[in-house]
py3Dmol code that shows the C-alpha trace and the ligand (Angstrom):
import py3Dmol

protein = """\
ATOM      1  CA  UNK A   1       0.044   0.026   0.003  1.00  0.00           C
ATOM      2  CA  UNK A   2       2.732   2.446   1.013  1.00  0.00           C
ATOM      3  CA  UNK A   3       4.500   1.642  -2.209  1.00  0.00           C
ATOM      4  CA  UNK A   4       1.346   2.408  -4.245  1.00  0.00           C
ATOM      5  CA  UNK A   5       0.827   5.727  -2.394  1.00  0.00           C
ATOM      6  CA  UNK A   6       4.504   6.597  -2.935  1.00  0.00           C
ATOM      7  CA  UNK A   7       4.309   5.913  -6.633  1.00  0.00           C
ATOM      8  CA  UNK A   8       1.086   7.911  -7.026  1.00  0.00           C
ATOM      9  CA  UNK A   9       2.725  10.899  -5.229  1.00  0.00           C
ATOM     10  CA  UNK A  10       5.875  10.450  -7.398  1.00  0.00           C
ATOM     11  CA  UNK A  11       3.774  10.389 -10.548  1.00  0.00           C
ATOM     12  CA  UNK A  12       1.953  13.557  -9.485  1.00  0.00           C
ATOM     13  CA  UNK A  13       5.224  15.307  -8.791  1.00  0.00           C
ATOM     14  CA  UNK A  14       6.600  14.201 -12.146  1.00  0.00           C
ATOM     15  CA  UNK A  15       3.543  15.632 -13.935  1.00  0.00           C
ATOM     16  CA  UNK A  16       3.930  18.840 -12.065  1.00  0.00           C
ATOM     17  CA  UNK A  17       7.556  19.252 -13.030  1.00  0.00           C
ATOM     18  CA  UNK A  18       6.742  18.647 -16.711  1.00  0.00           C
ATOM     19  CA  UNK A  19       3.905  21.174 -16.574  1.00  0.00           C
ATOM     20  CA  UNK A  20       5.729  23.766 -14.507  1.00  0.00           C
ATOM     21  CA  UNK A  21       8.691  24.131 -16.865  1.00  0.00           C
ATOM     22  CA  UNK A  22       6.384  24.444 -19.904  1.00  0.00           C
ATOM     23  CA  UNK A  23       7.804  21.386 -21.691  1.00  0.00           C
ATOM     24  CA  UNK A  24       5.487  19.363 -23.878  1.00  0.00           C
ATOM     25  CA  UNK A  25       5.301  15.688 -23.053  1.00  0.00           C
ATOM     26  CA  UNK A  26       4.921  15.130 -26.774  1.00  0.00           C
ATOM     27  CA  UNK A  27       7.754  17.204 -28.091  1.00  0.00           C
ATOM     28  CA  UNK A  28       9.307  15.906 -31.285  1.00  0.00           C
ATOM     29  CA  UNK A  29      12.640  14.172 -30.873  1.00  0.00           C
ATOM     30  CA  UNK A  30      15.435  14.650 -33.413  1.00  0.00           C
ATOM     31  CA  UNK A  31      18.741  12.952 -34.276  1.00  0.00           C
ATOM     32  CA  UNK A  32      21.972  14.952 -34.074  1.00  0.00           C
ATOM     33  CA  UNK A  33      21.692  15.673 -37.875  1.00  0.00           C
ATOM     34  CA  UNK A  34      18.127  17.076 -37.443  1.00  0.00           C
ATOM     35  CA  UNK A  35      16.134  14.041 -38.660  1.00  0.00           C
ATOM     36  CA  UNK A  36      12.873  13.418 -36.840  1.00  0.00           C
ATOM     37  CA  UNK A  37      12.919  10.284 -34.672  1.00  0.00           C
ATOM     38  CA  UNK A  38       9.871   8.079 -35.260  1.00  0.00           C
ATOM     39  CA  UNK A  39       7.128   9.159 -32.852  1.00  0.00           C
ATOM     40  CA  UNK A  40       6.028   6.277 -30.596  1.00  0.00           C
ATOM     41  CA  UNK A  41       2.811   5.707 -28.697  1.00  0.00           C
ATOM     42  CA  UNK A  42       0.566   7.651 -31.157  1.00  0.00           C
ATOM     43  CA  UNK A  43      -1.971   4.764 -31.071  1.00  0.00           C
ATOM     44  CA  UNK A  44      -3.341   6.362 -27.846  1.00  0.00           C
ATOM     45  CA  UNK A  45      -3.371   9.943 -29.160  1.00  0.00           C
ATOM     46  CA  UNK A  46      -6.567  11.698 -30.390  1.00  0.00           C
ATOM     47  CA  UNK A  47      -7.922  10.038 -33.534  1.00  0.00           C
ATOM     48  CA  UNK A  48      -9.198  12.999 -35.625  1.00  0.00           C
ATOM     49  CA  UNK A  49     -10.549  11.287 -38.672  1.00  0.00           C
ATOM     50  CA  UNK A  50      -9.992   8.789 -41.461  1.00  0.00           C
ATOM     51  CA  UNK A  51     -10.669   8.598 -45.220  1.00  0.00           C
ATOM     52  CA  UNK A  52     -10.598   6.049 -47.897  1.00  0.00           C
ATOM     53  CA  UNK A  53      -9.012   6.483 -51.353  1.00  0.00           C
ATOM     54  CA  UNK A  54      -8.870  10.306 -51.427  1.00  0.00           C
ATOM     55  CA  UNK A  55      -7.300  11.535 -54.572  1.00  0.00           C
ATOM     56  CA  UNK A  56      -6.273  15.075 -55.357  1.00  0.00           C
ATOM     57  CA  UNK A  57      -7.547  17.006 -58.369  1.00  0.00           C
ATOM     58  CA  UNK A  58      -4.822  16.698 -61.038  1.00  0.00           C
ATOM     59  CA  UNK A  59      -5.449  20.238 -62.293  1.00  0.00           C
ATOM     60  CA  UNK A  60      -4.350  21.703 -58.979  1.00  0.00           C
ATOM     61  CA  UNK A  61      -0.907  23.272 -58.942  1.00  0.00           C
ATOM     62  CA  UNK A  62       1.534  21.685 -56.471  1.00  0.00           C
ATOM     63  CA  UNK A  63       0.380  18.119 -57.126  1.00  0.00           C
ATOM     64  CA  UNK A  64       3.520  16.053 -56.988  1.00  0.00           C
ATOM     65  CA  UNK A  65       4.358  12.750 -58.657  1.00  0.00           C
ATOM     66  CA  UNK A  66       4.287  10.942 -55.259  1.00  0.00           C
ATOM     67  CA  UNK A  67       0.792  12.229 -54.588  1.00  0.00           C
ATOM     68  CA  UNK A  68      -0.640  11.227 -57.928  1.00  0.00           C
ATOM     69  CA  UNK A  69       0.864   7.707 -57.636  1.00  0.00           C
ATOM     70  CA  UNK A  70      -0.690   7.378 -54.172  1.00  0.00           C
ATOM     71  CA  UNK A  71      -4.150   8.324 -55.631  1.00  0.00           C
ATOM     72  CA  UNK A  72      -4.210   5.290 -57.837  1.00  0.00           C
ATOM     73  CA  UNK A  73      -4.433   2.906 -54.908  1.00  0.00           C
ATOM     74  CA  UNK A  74      -7.441   3.079 -52.584  1.00  0.00           C
ATOM     75  CA  UNK A  75      -5.872   3.325 -49.196  1.00  0.00           C
ATOM     76  CA  UNK A  76      -7.205   4.114 -45.736  1.00  0.00           C
ATOM     77  CA  UNK A  77      -5.589   7.135 -44.102  1.00  0.00           C
ATOM     78  CA  UNK A  78      -6.071   7.302 -40.302  1.00  0.00           C
ATOM     79  CA  UNK A  79      -5.030  10.509 -38.670  1.00  0.00           C
ATOM     80  CA  UNK A  80      -3.957  11.214 -35.071  1.00  0.00           C
ATOM     81  CA  UNK A  81      -2.854  14.347 -33.220  1.00  0.00           C
ATOM     82  CA  UNK A  82      -0.887  14.500 -30.048  1.00  0.00           C
ATOM     83  CA  UNK A  83      -3.113  15.211 -27.084  1.00  0.00           C
ATOM     84  CA  UNK A  84      -1.470  18.469 -25.947  1.00  0.00           C
ATOM     85  CA  UNK A  85      -1.830  20.035 -29.403  1.00  0.00           C
ATOM     86  CA  UNK A  86      -5.456  18.799 -29.478  1.00  0.00           C
ATOM     87  CA  UNK A  87      -6.205  20.424 -26.120  1.00  0.00           C
ATOM     88  CA  UNK A  88      -4.565  23.680 -27.243  1.00  0.00           C
ATOM     89  CA  UNK A  89      -6.489  23.693 -30.552  1.00  0.00           C
ATOM     90  CA  UNK A  90      -9.748  23.081 -28.642  1.00  0.00           C
ATOM     91  CA  UNK A  91      -9.138  26.199 -26.516  1.00  0.00           C
ATOM     92  CA  UNK A  92      -7.697  28.550 -29.137  1.00  0.00           C
ATOM     93  CA  UNK A  93      -8.408  26.997 -32.634  1.00  0.00           C
ATOM     94  CA  UNK A  94      -4.746  27.354 -33.310  1.00  0.00           C
ATOM     95  CA  UNK A  95      -2.002  24.733 -33.584  1.00  0.00           C
ATOM     96  CA  UNK A  96       0.868  25.275 -31.157  1.00  0.00           C
ATOM     97  CA  UNK A  97       4.570  24.558 -31.410  1.00  0.00           C
ATOM     98  CA  UNK A  98       4.965  21.669 -31.106  1.00  0.00           C
ATOM     99  CA  UNK A  99       2.123  19.883 -32.907  1.00  0.00           C
ATOM    100  CA  UNK A 100       2.527  16.389 -34.315  1.00  0.00           C
ATOM    101  CA  UNK A 101       0.055  14.735 -36.678  1.00  0.00           C
ATOM    102  CA  UNK A 102       0.386  11.158 -37.762  1.00  0.00           C
ATOM    103  CA  UNK A 103      -1.078   9.594 -40.845  1.00  0.00           C
ATOM    104  CA  UNK A 104      -1.124   5.853 -40.786  1.00  0.00           C
ATOM    105  CA  UNK A 105      -1.935   4.262 -44.178  1.00  0.00           C
ATOM    106  CA  UNK A 106      -3.478   0.881 -44.712  1.00  0.00           C
ATOM    107  CA  UNK A 107      -4.404  -1.157 -47.712  1.00  0.00           C
ATOM    108  CA  UNK A 108      -8.118  -1.433 -48.165  1.00  0.00           C
ATOM    109  CA  UNK A 109      -8.821  -5.116 -47.513  1.00  0.00           C
ATOM    110  CA  UNK A 110     -12.069  -6.886 -48.252  1.00  0.00           C
ATOM    111  CA  UNK A 111     -11.253 -10.508 -47.298  1.00  0.00           C
ATOM    112  CA  UNK A 112     -10.689 -11.782 -43.724  1.00  0.00           C
ATOM    113  CA  UNK A 113      -9.685 -15.305 -42.682  1.00  0.00           C
ATOM    114  CA  UNK A 114     -13.197 -16.485 -41.729  1.00  0.00           C
ATOM    115  CA  UNK A 115     -14.526 -15.368 -45.080  1.00  0.00           C
ATOM    116  CA  UNK A 116     -17.764 -13.815 -43.746  1.00  0.00           C
ATOM    117  CA  UNK A 117     -17.609 -10.427 -45.590  1.00  0.00           C
ATOM    118  CA  UNK A 118     -19.996  -9.773 -48.465  1.00  0.00           C
ATOM    119  CA  UNK A 119     -19.264  -6.001 -48.896  1.00  0.00           C
ATOM    120  CA  UNK A 120     -17.070  -3.159 -47.706  1.00  0.00           C
ATOM    121  CA  UNK A 121     -13.513  -2.644 -46.910  1.00  0.00           C
ATOM    122  CA  UNK A 122     -11.439  -2.452 -43.689  1.00  0.00           C
ATOM    123  CA  UNK A 123      -7.870  -1.451 -42.599  1.00  0.00           C
ATOM    124  CA  UNK A 124      -5.733  -4.237 -44.032  1.00  0.00           C
ATOM    125  CA  UNK A 125      -1.963  -4.360 -44.052  1.00  0.00           C
ATOM    126  CA  UNK A 126      -0.231  -1.183 -42.829  1.00  0.00           C
ATOM    127  CA  UNK A 127       1.891   0.240 -45.596  1.00  0.00           C
ATOM    128  CA  UNK A 128       3.229   3.480 -44.225  1.00  0.00           C
ATOM    129  CA  UNK A 129       3.370   6.297 -41.759  1.00  0.00           C
ATOM    130  CA  UNK A 130       3.742   9.944 -42.683  1.00  0.00           C
ATOM    131  CA  UNK A 131       4.153  12.709 -40.077  1.00  0.00           C
ATOM    132  CA  UNK A 132       3.579  16.462 -39.986  1.00  0.00           C
ATOM    133  CA  UNK A 133       5.308  18.499 -37.271  1.00  0.00           C
ATOM    134  CA  UNK A 134       4.874  22.147 -36.434  1.00  0.00           C
ATOM    135  CA  UNK A 135       8.028  23.496 -34.863  1.00  0.00           C
ATOM    136  CA  UNK A 136       9.144  27.114 -35.147  1.00  0.00           C
ATOM    137  CA  UNK A 137      12.707  26.140 -34.122  1.00  0.00           C
ATOM    138  CA  UNK A 138      13.493  23.284 -36.460  1.00  0.00           C
ATOM    139  CA  UNK A 139      16.891  21.693 -35.802  1.00  0.00           C
ATOM    140  CA  UNK A 140      17.495  21.082 -39.513  1.00  0.00           C
ATOM    141  CA  UNK A 141      17.826  24.911 -39.923  1.00  0.00           C
ATOM    142  CA  UNK A 142      14.728  25.448 -42.066  1.00  0.00           C
ATOM    143  CA  UNK A 143      12.569  28.447 -41.073  1.00  0.00           C
ATOM    144  CA  UNK A 144       9.337  26.893 -42.332  1.00  0.00           C
ATOM    145  CA  UNK A 145       7.340  25.896 -39.242  1.00  0.00           C
ATOM    146  CA  UNK A 146       5.648  22.788 -40.779  1.00  0.00           C
ATOM    147  CA  UNK A 147       7.857  19.845 -41.821  1.00  0.00           C
ATOM    148  CA  UNK A 148       6.732  16.648 -43.471  1.00  0.00           C
ATOM    149  CA  UNK A 149       8.280  13.230 -43.054  1.00  0.00           C
ATOM    150  CA  UNK A 150       7.729   9.687 -44.480  1.00  0.00           C
ATOM    151  CA  UNK A 151       8.740   6.874 -42.230  1.00  0.00           C
ATOM    152  CA  UNK A 152       7.814   4.175 -44.683  1.00  0.00           C
ATOM    153  CA  UNK A 153      10.731   1.951 -45.548  1.00  0.00           C
ATOM    154  CA  UNK A 154      10.812   2.075 -49.381  1.00  0.00           C
ATOM    155  CA  UNK A 155      12.285  -1.383 -49.583  1.00  0.00           C
ATOM    156  CA  UNK A 156       9.475  -3.015 -47.506  1.00  0.00           C
ATOM    157  CA  UNK A 157       6.390  -0.818 -46.945  1.00  0.00           C
ATOM    158  CA  UNK A 158       5.279  -2.882 -43.982  1.00  0.00           C
ATOM    159  CA  UNK A 159       8.449  -1.648 -42.054  1.00  0.00           C
ATOM    160  CA  UNK A 160       8.895   1.733 -40.377  1.00  0.00           C
ATOM    161  CA  UNK A 161      12.223   3.593 -40.420  1.00  0.00           C
ATOM    162  CA  UNK A 162      13.706   4.791 -37.080  1.00  0.00           C
ATOM    163  CA  UNK A 163      14.203   8.372 -38.315  1.00  0.00           C
ATOM    164  CA  UNK A 164      13.445  10.440 -41.398  1.00  0.00           C
ATOM    165  CA  UNK A 165      14.626  13.789 -42.925  1.00  0.00           C
ATOM    166  CA  UNK A 166      12.057  16.546 -43.776  1.00  0.00           C
ATOM    167  CA  UNK A 167      11.028  16.793 -47.415  1.00  0.00           C
ATOM    168  CA  UNK A 168      11.813  20.042 -49.255  1.00  0.00           C
ATOM    169  CA  UNK A 169       8.889  22.457 -48.884  1.00  0.00           C
ATOM    170  CA  UNK A 170       7.869  22.132 -52.513  1.00  0.00           C
ATOM    171  CA  UNK A 171       7.268  18.339 -52.156  1.00  0.00           C
ATOM    172  CA  UNK A 172       4.698  18.595 -49.377  1.00  0.00           C
ATOM    173  CA  UNK A 173       4.438  21.842 -47.475  1.00  0.00           C
ATOM    174  CA  UNK A 174       3.355  24.027 -50.365  1.00  0.00           C
ATOM    175  CA  UNK A 175       0.176  22.079 -51.133  1.00  0.00           C
ATOM    176  CA  UNK A 176      -0.685  21.856 -47.452  1.00  0.00           C
ATOM    177  CA  UNK A 177      -0.067  25.573 -46.927  1.00  0.00           C
ATOM    178  CA  UNK A 178      -2.162  26.581 -49.973  1.00  0.00           C
ATOM    179  CA  UNK A 179      -5.097  24.203 -49.707  1.00  0.00           C
ATOM    180  CA  UNK A 180      -5.531  22.878 -46.185  1.00  0.00           C
ATOM    181  CA  UNK A 181      -8.348  24.316 -44.063  1.00  0.00           C
ATOM    182  CA  UNK A 182      -6.374  25.696 -41.104  1.00  0.00           C
ATOM    183  CA  UNK A 183      -2.650  26.413 -40.807  1.00  0.00           C
ATOM    184  CA  UNK A 184      -1.436  23.568 -43.069  1.00  0.00           C
ATOM    185  CA  UNK A 185      -3.872  20.971 -41.473  1.00  0.00           C
ATOM    186  CA  UNK A 186      -6.812  19.529 -43.437  1.00  0.00           C
ATOM    187  CA  UNK A 187      -9.281  20.229 -40.630  1.00  0.00           C
ATOM    188  CA  UNK A 188     -12.056  20.259 -43.221  1.00  0.00           C
ATOM    189  CA  UNK A 189     -11.604  16.470 -43.535  1.00  0.00           C
ATOM    190  CA  UNK A 190     -11.230  15.588 -39.827  1.00  0.00           C
ATOM    191  CA  UNK A 191     -14.496  15.606 -37.754  1.00  0.00           C
ATOM    192  CA  UNK A 192     -12.757  15.762 -34.384  1.00  0.00           C
ATOM    193  CA  UNK A 193     -11.068  19.088 -35.450  1.00  0.00           C
ATOM    194  CA  UNK A 194     -13.846  20.404 -37.807  1.00  0.00           C
ATOM    195  CA  UNK A 195     -16.929  19.819 -35.625  1.00  0.00           C
ATOM    196  CA  UNK A 196     -15.774  21.038 -32.289  1.00  0.00           C
ATOM    197  CA  UNK A 197     -17.944  22.629 -29.656  1.00  0.00           C
ATOM    198  CA  UNK A 198     -17.145  26.257 -28.948  1.00  0.00           C
ATOM    199  CA  UNK A 199     -14.290  26.739 -26.519  1.00  0.00           C
TER     200      UNK A 199
END
"""
ligand_1 = """\
43
LIG
C -1.354 17.921 -53.625
C -1.446 18.210 -52.275
C -0.648 17.499 -51.227
C 0.674 17.270 -51.229
C 1.750 17.632 -52.297
C 1.025 16.562 -50.017
N -0.103 16.375 -49.241
Fe -0.216 15.600 -47.422
N -2.207 15.751 -47.388
C -2.984 16.221 -48.459
C -4.392 16.140 -48.108
C -5.600 16.464 -49.055
C -4.413 15.507 -46.879
C -5.669 15.158 -46.019
C -6.334 13.864 -46.376
C -5.529 12.648 -46.572
O -4.777 12.526 -47.608
O -5.654 11.712 -45.743
C -3.055 15.358 -46.413
C -2.725 14.911 -45.135
C -1.416 14.699 -44.725
C -1.081 14.344 -43.391
C -2.010 14.282 -42.179
C -1.954 15.489 -41.344
C -2.400 16.792 -42.023
O -1.432 17.606 -42.274
O -3.530 17.042 -42.394
C 0.286 14.085 -43.354
C 1.111 13.673 -42.259
C 0.704 14.345 -44.737
N -0.322 14.760 -45.505
C 2.080 14.185 -45.157
C 2.472 14.538 -46.435
C 3.865 14.344 -46.928
C 4.956 13.658 -46.170
C 3.957 14.894 -48.156
C 5.123 14.947 -49.104
C 5.724 13.762 -49.372
C 2.563 15.417 -48.474
N 1.751 15.207 -47.429
C 2.250 16.051 -49.631
C -2.516 16.846 -49.571
C -1.150 16.885 -49.996
"""
view = py3Dmol.view(width=600, height=400)
view.addModel(protein, "pdb")
view.setStyle({"model": 0}, {"cartoon": {"style": "trace"}})
view.addModel(ligand_1, "xyz")
view.setStyle({"model": 1}, {"stick": {}})
view.zoomTo()
view.show()
């Protein structure tokens, strides 16, 4: 019992220290060369929305080759935000530094081992994780607050790389900045960010 009480008190103190010095519990971690280290534990973050097989209009400027290839395959995109950025956005409708958004991508599967499905599609094999990070003090030297990363191992899409370098702005950031609903984030597609009660 004493041990349990001690550990509850210790946890409370630990939380207090993290809050008191203004550090985020979900701050992005980087390698010495400024690559983003793969965020872990996002499965328990806030799930903001999902979509199936979205394709981007080819007549839009800023559509890149990678994006148009992606559009040929119907994939599920499941999107998460770190809980501190979510709480901040709920209060202010702004994304703070740091904000981390994760997009997990799955093949759309329609067959499961028991063979009971007649229709529809579900999250099949995971084939990639892409990450967006807002950080006004990026360690790679770029002054653009939003950086975009792909942790998918190109040799085996079921594997996730331990770290990834940010793409050049023209590959990802430009389209997000010009067309996303709010500060580079596609809130118009994510019900947990789009349909929020007033703060
Ligand atoms: C032509 C426009 C366009 C380009 C270029 C683009 N994206 Fe996106 N991105 C989107 C759209 C639309 C969504 C929202 C829906 C979806 O695809 O699931 C999105 C969503 C995301 C998300 C989920 C969080 C968010 O910001 O809403 C991540 C992470 C992401 N993209 C990463 C990337 C990366 C990495 C690249 C560059 C390799 C990239 N994107 C290039 C249009 C684009």
